RORO-868147 format. One line per 4 residues: number of its first residue (from 1); their letters; for each residue y, z, x of N, C-alpha, C, O. Coordinates in Angstrom, 3 decimals, padded with zeros to 6 digits. Example, Ala and Ser with C-alpha at 12.3 -4.5 7.8 and 13.67 -1.06 7.14 Angstrom:
2
1	as	-005.690/007.800/013.190/-004.500/007.800/012.300/-003.300/007.800/013.200/-003.319/008.465/014.236 ~ -002.250/007.080/012.850/-001.060/007.140/013.670/000.030/007.870/012.900/001.138/008.039/013.409
// end
This chain:
65
1	xxxx	-005.666/010.984/-005.467/-004.820/011.165/-004.533/-003.600/011.345/-005.567/-003.485/010.696/-006.607 ~ -002.646/012.401/-005.079/-001.516/012.655/-005.828/-000.566/011.496/-005.346/-000.971/010.779/-004.430 ~ 000.636/011.272/-005.886/001.705/010.338/-005.526/002.198/011.123/-003.889/002.413/010.509/-002.844 ~ 002.279/012.673/-004.113/003.016/013.070/-002.809/002.050/013.052/-001.547/002.489/013.147/-000.401
5	xxxx	000.803/012.934/-001.822/-000.538/012.801/-000.728/-000.469/011.352/-000.098/-000.432/011.055/001.096 ~ -000.460/010.442/-001.321/-000.130/008.880/-000.911/000.971/008.673/-000.155/001.058/007.715/000.613 ~ 002.031/009.683/-000.338/003.550/009.250/000.334/003.627/009.710/001.563/004.363/009.149/002.375 ~ 002.712/011.049/001.975/002.715/011.507/003.227/001.768/010.861/004.019/001.961/010.853/005.235
9	xxxx	000.589/010.212/003.468/-000.392/009.408/004.365/000.341/007.946/004.774/000.343/007.366/005.860 ~ 000.851/007.638/003.718/001.400/006.286/004.143/003.048/005.825/004.580/003.655/004.760/004.693 ~ 003.404/007.453/004.765/004.701/007.356/005.211/006.031/006.765/004.598/007.018/006.232/005.105 ~ 005.689/007.051/003.399/006.815/006.673/002.354/007.461/007.552/001.557/006.903/008.624/001.324
13	xxxx	008.477/007.332/001.110/009.095/008.589/000.058/008.374/008.292/-001.141/007.925/007.198/-001.483 ~ 008.304/009.554/-001.835/007.380/009.771/-003.054/008.395/008.938/-003.941/007.844/008.289/-004.830 ~ 009.514/008.853/-003.881/010.455/008.429/-005.075/010.310/006.831/-005.158/010.305/006.240/-006.238 ~ 010.201/006.233/-004.002/009.551/005.055/-003.772/008.623/004.647/-004.320/008.875/003.733/-005.106
17	xxxx	007.484/004.979/-004.232/006.384/005.279/-005.046/006.345/005.135/-006.547/005.814/004.240/-007.204 ~ 007.031/006.222/-006.969/007.262/006.466/-008.316/008.075/005.244/-009.247/007.951/004.939/-010.433 ~ 008.930/004.712/-008.191/009.708/003.408/-008.657/008.637/002.270/-008.771/008.631/001.468/-009.705 ~ 007.881/002.268/-007.916/006.818/001.032/-007.862/005.991/001.283/-008.686/005.672/000.228/-009.234
21	xxxx	005.370/002.251/-009.149/004.497/002.376/-010.374/005.020/002.449/-011.438/004.184/002.423/-012.341 ~ 006.389/002.560/-011.895/006.914/002.340/-012.940/007.805/000.576/-013.209/008.597/000.179/-014.064 ~ 007.228/-000.011/-012.126/007.636/-001.356/-012.147/009.199/-001.620/-011.714/009.650/-002.759/-011.829 ~ 009.822/-000.810/-011.334/011.389/-000.457/-010.865/011.505/-001.200/-009.874/012.459/-001.976/-009.825
25	xxxx	010.544/-001.142/-008.824/010.481/-002.183/-007.631/009.363/-002.961/-007.725/008.240/-002.631/-008.106 ~ 009.838/-004.226/-007.272/008.768/-005.368/-007.754/007.625/-005.238/-006.560/006.437/-005.259/-006.883 ~ 007.926/-005.134/-005.490/006.559/-005.049/-004.418/007.267/-004.501/-003.194/008.464/-004.453/-002.913 ~ 006.078/-004.065/-002.487/006.585/-003.211/-001.435/006.580/-004.542/-000.361/006.102/-005.606/-000.755
29	xxxx	007.027/-004.446/000.744/006.693/-005.385/002.172/005.523/-005.406/002.577/004.626/-004.598/002.335 ~ 005.499/-006.409/003.258/003.903/-006.918/003.671/003.494/-005.437/004.529/002.410/-004.964/004.189 ~ 004.074/-004.858/005.344/003.512/-003.821/006.202/003.503/-002.481/005.417/002.584/-001.703/005.675 ~ 004.276/-002.184/004.638/004.321/-001.004/003.738/003.109/-001.313/002.422/002.694/-000.354/001.771
33	xxxx	002.669/-002.586/002.161/001.803/-002.600/001.270/000.317/-002.392/002.102/-000.580/-001.742/001.563 ~ 000.160/-002.910/003.263/-000.865/-002.634/004.004/-000.920/-000.929/004.190/-001.974/-000.310/004.046 ~ 000.108/-000.409/004.459/-000.268/001.144/004.997/-000.525/001.783/003.800/-001.107/002.856/003.953 ~ -000.179/001.346/002.182/-000.233/002.140/001.020/-001.762/001.788/000.872/-002.531/002.651/000.450
37	xxxx	-002.171/000.649/001.180/-003.707/000.316/000.739/-004.569/000.987/001.840/-005.755/001.141/001.549 ~ -004.210/001.357/002.905/-004.875/002.201/003.796/-005.368/003.281/003.524/-006.541/003.656/003.486 ~ -003.884/004.068/003.220/-004.096/005.059/002.499/-005.090/005.524/001.470/-005.771/006.549/001.499 ~ -005.035/004.374/000.353/-005.899/004.462/-000.782/-007.502/004.353/-000.603/-008.405/004.729/-001.350
41	xxxx	-007.533/003.783/000.503/-008.845/002.851/000.640/-009.605/003.999/001.397/-010.649/004.099/000.754 ~ -009.647/004.932/002.431/-010.429/005.742/003.054/-009.649/006.526/004.155/-010.261/007.380/004.797 ~ -008.457/006.306/004.384/-007.785/006.922/005.307/-008.212/007.001/006.849/-007.608/007.703/007.659 ~ -009.331/006.197/007.170/-009.929/006.543/008.421/-009.148/005.583/009.604/-009.453/005.614/010.796
45	xxxx	-008.202/004.826/009.086/-007.471/004.305/010.260/-008.038/002.695/010.222/-007.536/001.899/011.016 ~ -008.958/002.298/009.402/-009.533/001.125/009.770/-010.055/000.408/008.503/-011.031/000.740/007.830 ~ -009.266/-000.583/008.314/-009.059/-001.513/006.919/-009.846/-002.694/007.083/-009.354/-003.340/008.008 ~ -010.632/-003.145/006.706/-011.590/-004.355/006.705/-010.612/-005.525/006.343/-009.744/-005.347/005.489
49	xxxx	-010.746/-006.657/006.958/-009.910/-007.699/006.770/-010.172/-008.410/005.558/-009.298/-009.179/005.160 ~ -011.375/-008.265/004.813/-011.607/-008.637/003.413/-010.769/-007.525/002.386/-010.404/-007.796/001.242 ~ -010.612/-006.545/002.909/-010.031/-005.458/001.960/-008.313/-005.666/002.267/-007.490/-005.479/001.371 ~ -008.005/-005.993/003.372/-006.394/-006.291/003.919/-006.166/-007.636/002.775/-005.378/-007.599/001.829
53	xxxx	-006.971/-008.682/003.093/-006.513/-009.978/002.497/-006.437/-009.754/001.156/-005.434/-010.299/000.695 ~ -007.356/-008.934/-000.003/-007.464/-008.845/-001.046/-006.026/-008.037/-001.490/-005.349/-008.321/-002.478 ~ -005.734/-006.949/-000.496/-004.628/-006.164/-000.832/-002.927/-007.069/-000.763/-001.917/-006.848/-001.432 ~ -003.129/-007.910/000.118/-002.049/-008.706/000.504/-001.814/-009.573/-000.648/-000.797/-009.576/-001.342
57	xxxx	-002.909/-010.350/-000.796/-003.049/-011.119/-002.698/-002.317/-010.669/-003.567/-001.300/-011.193/-004.023 ~ -002.962/-009.319/-003.944/-002.344/-008.763/-005.023/-000.955/-008.394/-004.909/-000.199/-008.460/-005.878 ~ -000.581/-008.003/-003.752/001.134/-007.880/-003.447/001.730/-009.047/-003.486/002.961/-009.036/-003.468 ~ 001.133/-010.139/-003.541/001.879/-011.443/-003.780/002.323/-012.017/-002.056/003.368/-012.584/-001.735
61	xxxx	001.345/-011.707/-001.304/001.660/-012.361/000.212/000.427/-013.315/000.642/-000.637/-013.315/000.024 ~ 000.630/-013.948/001.520/-000.374/-014.949/002.217/-001.629/-013.849/002.866/-001.305/-012.731/003.268 ~ -002.691/-014.203/002.894/-003.845/-013.331/003.766/-003.406/-013.328/005.168/-002.448/-014.007/005.536 ~ -004.133/-012.528/006.012/-003.939/-012.138/007.421/-004.424/-013.620/007.896/-005.325/-014.258/007.351
65	x	-003.657/-014.046/009.015/-004.161/-015.322/009.735/-005.284/-015.169/010.541/-005.745/-016.137/011.146
// end
């Protein structure tokens, strides 16, 4: 998936994604991390709790309650 396709699917600016990739941004907000993860996983609109928890942990957040 290109950066532009990911940006479109996750509803975020492609420049912001480029800055994340380069490490210029430390981490996205919790909701944005989930949107990006969903777009990367399968774009089906359904992310498993296991995937969501792993993604949040990788982004430095607590798992879902």
